[in-house]
C-alpha positions in Angstrom: -0.1 -0.1 -0.3 1.0 3.9 -0.6 2.1 5.4 2.3 2.1 9.9 1.7 3.0 10.4 5.4 6.5 10.3 4.3 5.5 12.8 1.4 3.0 15.1 3.6 6.6 15.7 6.0 8.5 16.5 2.9 6.0 19.0 1.9 6.0 20.6 5.0 9.8 20.9 5.7 10.1 22.3 1.9 7.0 25.2 3.2 8.8 25.5 6.7 12.2 26.4 5.2 10.3 28.7 2.2 8.7 30.4 5.3 12.4 30.5 6.9 13.6 31.9 3.4 10.8 34.7 3.1 11.2 35.9 6.1 15.3 36.2 6.5 15.5 37.8 3.2 13.1 40.3 4.1 15.0 40.5 7.2 17.9 41.2 5.3 16.2 43.5 3.1 15.3 45.8 6.2 19.0 45.5 7.0 20.6 46.7 3.9 17.8 49.5 3.5 18.5 50.8 6.3 22.6 50.9 6.3 22.1 52.0 2.7 19.6 54.9 4.6 21.6 55.5 7.1 24.7 56.2 4.4 22.8 58.7 2.1 21.8 60.6 5.2 25.3 61.5 6.4 26.1 62.3 3.0 23.4 64.9 2.7 21.9 62.9 -0.2 18.3 64.2 -1.4 15.5 61.4 -1.4 17.5 59.2 1.4 14.1 57.4 1.9 14.1 55.9 -1.6 16.7 53.0 -0.2 13.6 51.7 1.3 12.2 51.3 -2.2 13.1 48.1 -4.1 14.5 49.0 -7.6 14.3 52.9 -6.4 17.0 51.8 -3.9 19.0 52.0 -7.1 19.0 55.9 -7.3 20.9 56.1 -3.9 23.3 54.0 -4.7 24.3 56.1 -7.6 23.9 59.1 -5.7 26.5 57.6 -3.9 28.7 56.1 -6.3 28.2 59.0 -8.7 30.0 58.1 -11.8 32.3 54.7 -12.8 35.2 54.9 -14.6 36.6 51.9 -16.9 39.8 52.9 -18.5 38.7 55.3 -20.8 34.7 54.9 -20.5 33.1 56.6 -17.5 29.4 56.2 -16.6 27.4 59.3 -15.5 24.7 59.7 -13.8 24.3 56.4 -12.3 21.2 57.5 -10.2 19.1 56.7 -13.6 21.6 53.9 -15.1 20.7 51.8 -11.9 17.8 51.8 -11.8 17.0 50.9 -15.3 19.5 48.6 -15.6 17.7 46.9 -12.7 14.6 47.1 -14.4 16.2 46.2 -17.7 17.2 42.8 -16.0 14.4 42.0 -13.9 12.2 41.7 -17.1 14.7 40.4 -19.3 16.6 37.8 -17.4 14.7 34.7 -18.4 16.3 34.9 -21.8 18.0 32.3 -22.5 21.2 33.7 -23.5 20.9 37.4 -23.6 18.9 37.5 -20.2 22.6 35.9 -18.6 24.9 38.5 -20.2 22.0 40.9 -18.6 22.6 38.9 -15.7 26.3 40.0 -15.6 26.4 43.2 -16.6 23.9 44.1 -14.1 26.1 42.6 -11.4 29.3 43.7 -12.4 27.6 46.7 -12.8 26.6 47.0 -9.0 30.3 45.7 -8.0 31.9 48.7 -9.6 29.5 50.8 -8.1 29.9 49.6 -4.3 33.9 50.1 -5.3 32.8 53.4 -6.1 31.3 54.2 -3.1 33.9 52.0 -1.4 36.8 53.8 -2.6 35.5 57.1 -1.4 35.9 56.0 2.1 38.3 53.3 2.8 40.6 53.3 -0.6 43.2 50.7 1.0 40.2 48.2 1.6 37.8 49.0 -1.6 39.3 46.3 -3.6 38.9 43.9 -0.4 35.7 45.4 0.4 34.7 44.7 -3.5 35.6 41.2 -3.8 33.7 39.7 -0.1 30.4 42.2 -1.9 30.4 39.3 -4.6 28.8 37.5 -1.2 26.3 39.8 -0.9 26.0 39.4 2.9 28.6 41.6 4.1 27.5 44.3 2.0 24.8 45.8 4.5 27.5 45.5 7.5 30.3 47.2 5.1 27.3 50.6 4.1 26.3 50.8 8.0 30.1 50.9 8.8 30.8 53.6 6.2 27.7 55.5 7.1 29.7 56.4 10.6 32.8 57.6 8.9 33.2 60.5 6.8 34.3 60.2 3.0 38.3 60.4 2.1 37.1 61.6 -1.1 34.2 62.1 -3.3 34.2 62.4 -6.9 
């Protein structure tokens, strides 16, 4: 005969795992938004409250980073480029080859933006902070730490 008890336990375990994942994800986003908000407030960034709103928080990151320079190429107005790139990423990341390229570009753009911010505060550790930011988890801790210090240089 068929015993559905094992399957029921597996489904229950999966549901509990999803609930825990969602709660942890929300808590992480709130911590990240708080850290970004604090950093923006310490720099007197206009509309710092946008740090709390998904997608719009990229405006705050762009205002903090200002621009990215790669060799001779400069990406100005990151407060516009980053939110637009996030929307493009959300809309197109499921397309097979194009989605992979867009995802990689979005990740690189985010890391370069964080590097720009880190370089303004801790130029000697900016590369280390950026490499650790690949793991995502340390980012709010770094931003919160930076919000308590003065920038060394602002582009």
